C-alpha positions in Angstrom: 0.0 0.0 0.0 1.4 3.3 -1.0 1.0 6.3 1.4 1.3 9.8 -0.1 4.0 12.1 1.3 3.0 15.6 2.2 4.6 18.7 0.6 5.8 21.2 3.2 3.9 24.0 1.4 0.7 22.2 2.0 1.1 22.0 5.8 -1.3 23.8 8.0 -1.4 23.8 11.8 -4.7 24.5 13.5 -5.5 25.1 17.2 -8.8 24.7 18.8 -10.2 26.7 21.7 -13.5 25.5 23.0 -15.9 26.0 25.9 -14.3 29.0 27.6 -17.5 29.9 29.5 -16.3 33.5 30.2 -18.3 35.4 32.8 -18.7 39.1 33.4 -15.9 40.7 35.5 -16.1 39.7 39.1 -18.1 36.6 38.4 -16.7 33.0 38.8 -18.0 30.2 36.6 -20.0 27.8 38.9 -18.8 29.9 41.8 -15.3 28.5 41.5 -13.5 29.2 38.2 -11.9 32.3 36.9 -12.3 31.2 33.3 -11.0 34.5 31.9 -7.6 33.9 33.4 -7.6 30.4 31.9 -8.4 31.9 28.5 -5.6 34.4 28.8 -3.1 31.6 29.6 -4.4 29.6 26.7 -4.0 32.5 24.2 -0.5 33.2 25.5 0.3 29.4 25.1 -0.9 29.3 21.5 1.1 32.5 20.6 4.2 30.9 22.1 4.0 27.7 20.2 6.7 26.9 17.7 5.7 26.5 15.0 2.7 28.8 15.6 -0.7 27.7 14.4 -1.9 29.2 11.2 -5.5 29.5 12.6 -7.6 29.0 15.7 -11.0 27.4 15.6 -13.3 28.5 18.5 -16.0 25.9 18.8 -18.6 27.5 21.0 -19.7 28.3 24.5 -17.6 31.4 24.4 -19.5 32.8 27.4 -21.4 31.2 30.2 -24.6 33.3 30.3 -24.4 35.2 27.0 -24.2 38.8 28.3 -22.4 41.5 26.4 -19.9 42.2 29.1 -18.8 38.6 29.0 -18.4 38.7 25.2 -16.4 41.9 25.5 -14.0 40.2 28.0 -13.7 37.2 25.8 -13.0 39.4 22.7 -10.3 41.2 24.6 -8.5 37.9 25.3 -9.0 36.5 21.8 -7.7 39.8 20.3 -4.3 38.9 21.7 -4.0 36.0 19.3 -1.4 36.7 16.6 -3.2 34.5 14.0 -6.8 34.5 12.6 -9.5 32.9 14.6 -12.9 31.7 13.6 -16.0 31.3 15.8 -19.1 29.2 15.8 -21.8 29.3 18.6 -22.5 26.8 21.3 -25.6 26.3 23.4 -24.5 29.0 25.9 -24.0 31.6 23.2 -26.1 34.4 21.6 -25.4 34.7 17.9 -26.6 38.4 17.8 -24.0 39.3 20.5 -21.3 37.3 18.7 -22.0 39.4 15.6 -22.1 42.6 17.5 -19.0 42.2 19.6 -16.9 40.4 16.9 -18.2 42.8 14.2 -14.8 42.9 12.5 -15.0 39.2 11.6 -16.1 39.6 8.0 -16.6 35.8 7.5 -19.6 35.9 9.9 -22.9 36.0 8.0 -25.0 39.0 8.7 -28.1 37.0 9.7 -29.3 33.5 10.0 -27.3 30.5 11.0 -23.6 31.2 11.9 -22.2 29.0 9.1 -19.4 29.8 6.6 -16.5 28.3 4.6 -12.9 29.5 4.8 -10.8 28.8 1.7 -7.6 30.5 2.7 -5.7 27.4 3.7 -4.6 24.1 2.0 -7.4 22.5 3.9 -10.9 24.0 3.7 -12.6 25.0 7.0 -16.4 24.8 7.2 -18.0 26.2 10.4 -21.4 24.8 11.3 -24.0 26.2 13.6 -25.6 23.4 15.8 -27.3 25.7 18.2 -31.0 25.5 19.1 -31.9 28.7 20.9 -32.9 28.1 24.5 -31.9 24.4 24.4 -28.8 22.6 25.7 -28.8 20.0 22.9 -27.9 20.8 19.3 -29.3 20.2 15.8 -28.3 20.2 12.2 -31.7 20.8 10.6 -32.6 20.3 6.9 -31.8 23.9 6.1 -28.4 23.8 7.7 -27.6 20.5 6.0 -28.7 21.8 2.6 -26.3 24.7 3.0 -23.5 22.2 3.9 -24.4 20.1 0.9 -24.0 23.1 -1.4 -20.7 24.0 0.1 -19.3 20.5 -0.3 -20.5 20.3 -3.9 -18.7 23.6 -4.6 -15.3 22.1 -3.8 -15.5 18.3 -4.0 -11.8 17.8 -4.4 -10.4 20.0 -1.6 -9.7 18.4 1.7 -12.2 19.7 4.3 -12.5 20.1 8.0 -15.9 20.6 9.6 -16.0 22.3 13.0 -19.1 22.7 15.2 -20.1 22.7 18.9 -22.2 19.6 19.6 -20.8 16.2 18.8 -22.8 13.8 16.6 -21.8 10.6 18.4 -22.3 9.2 21.9 -19.3 9.7 24.2 -20.5 7.4 27.0 -20.9 10.4 29.4 -24.7 10.1 29.7 -25.6 13.6 30.9 -23.8 15.1 27.9 -24.9 12.5 25.4 -28.5 13.6 25.9 -27.4 17.0 24.6 -25.7 15.7 21.4 -26.3 17.0 17.9 -29.7 15.7 16.8 -30.2 14.5 13.2 -26.7 13.0 13.3 -27.7 10.2 10.9 -28.4 12.7 8.2 -25.1 14.4 8.7 -23.4 11.0 8.7 -25.0 10.1 5.4 -23.7 13.4 3.9 -20.2 12.7 5.3 -20.2 9.2 3.7 -21.0 10.8 0.3 -18.2 13.4 0.6 -14.9 11.8 1.1 -13.1 15.2 1.1 -14.3 15.5 4.7 -11.1 14.5 6.6 -12.1 15.4 10.1 -15.0 16.8 12.2 -14.0 18.9 15.2 -16.4 19.5 18.1 -16.6 21.0 21.5 -19.3 20.8 24.2 -18.0 17.9 26.3 -14.8 19.6 27.6 -12.7 16.5 27.0 -10.4 15.0 24.4 -12.6 12.3 22.8 -12.5 10.8 19.4 -14.0 8.1 17.2 -14.1 6.7 13.7 -17.5 7.8 12.3 -19.1 7.4 8.9 -15.8 7.2 7.1 -14.0 10.0 8.8 -12.7 11.0 12.3 -14.8 12.9 14.7 -13.2 14.5 17.8 -14.2 16.5 20.8 -11.5 18.9 22.0 -10.7 19.8 25.7 -11.6 23.0 27.4 -8.6 25.2 28.4 -10.3 25.5 31.8 -12.6 22.8 33.4 -13.2 19.3 32.1 -16.4 17.4 32.4 -15.8 14.5 34.7 -15.0 11.2 32.9 -17.8 9.2 34.4 -19.4 6.6 32.1 -21.5 5.0 34.9 -25.2 4.9 34.0 -27.0 7.8 35.8 -23.8 9.6 36.8 -24.4 13.1 38.1 -23.1 16.0 36.0 -19.8 17.3 37.5 -16.5 18.9 36.4 -12.9 18.4 37.4 -9.8 20.6 37.2 -7.5 18.5 35.1 -4.4 20.0 33.6 -5.7 22.4 30.9 -4.8 21.8 27.3 -5.7 22.5 23.7 -6.1 20.4 20.7 -3.8 20.9 17.7 -4.5 19.5 14.2 -1.6 19.2 11.8 -2.6 18.9 8.1 0.6 17.5 6.5 -0.8 17.7 2.9 -2.3 14.2 3.1 -4.0 13.8 6.4 -5.0 15.5 9.7 -3.0 14.4 12.7 -4.3 15.4 16.2 -2.2 16.3 19.2 -2.8 17.7 22.7 -0.7 20.6 23.9 -0.8 21.1 27.7 -0.9 24.6 29.1 1.6 25.3 31.9 5.2 25.0 32.9 6.6 21.5 32.7 10.2 20.1 33.1 12.2 19.4 30.0 12.8 18.9 27.2 15.6 16.5 28.1 17.8 14.7 25.5 17.6 11.0 24.9 21.2 10.9 23.5 24.6 12.2 24.8 27.0 14.3 22.8 28.4 11.1 21.2 25.0 10.1 19.9 24.6 7.3 22.4 21.4 6.6 24.4 22.0 8.1 27.8 22.5 5.3 30.4 
C-alpha cells in the first residue's frame, strides 16, 4: 500500500479553543472558576508555540450566560491571538451578541445561522451552527444540511475540516450525550457521500474524545479551563474536574490531519535521549 507524502507548502497547523465559558468581570464560573484567566493563559500558550498555528477554531460556549460584558471580556482575550480565529456558537451563546462584539470578523454571516466556509488554507474549513436557541442540545436541521451540501458540492476535491459545537456521536458520558447534535444520521449520510471531509472537530464535552464515524474521524476537544468528569457510569451526576488544561492541535501535512494535545503550563524538559556522542543516555 502506497502512502502519499506531504509537501511542506501544504502543511497547516490548526489550534482549537472551546468551551471557555467567560463570565462578566467579578463573576466566577460555577462559583469556582476564573475562566477569563484560563483563557488568557491559553491564548499566550498558543502564541508561544513553535511553529505557531496558522489559525484557531473557536467551537462555541464562548461565554457562560451570553451577556455583552462577558463577550467583550472574551473578545479582549481573543484579540491577543497573533493568527486569525474563527467562531461558531455553542448552546450557551447568543449569535446576535457574537456578531455585535466580533463585528470585524467579515466571514460571519449578517443574519441566519452562523455557518461559513474559509478557503484561505490548504485544507478547507467549514464552520457549522448546531445551536438550538434556548436548548442545551444541538441540531443540524434540513436547512443547515442543505447549506452544507451546497458547500461540499462547490469544492468536492479540496480536503475539508468541519467544525461545530455539539458532537454527533455518543461519548458514554450520559448527561452530555442527551445534549448531542440531533439529526446525526443525516449528517453521517452526507459525510459518507463526501470523502473530502477528513475530520469533524467538536466541543461541548470539555474533554479529548475521538472516534471513527461514517468514514471520517470525529473528535471533541478539551476546554482550556474545566473538564467534564470522565464518568461513564449509567446515571452519573453532572460534574466537572480541574484536570491539567490543554488545547487540541491539528496538523494537516498535505495528506492527512493528525491530532495532538498541547498542555498549558510549565513542565520540566525537554531532556535529551542521547549524549554528545550520539549514544542513548544510560
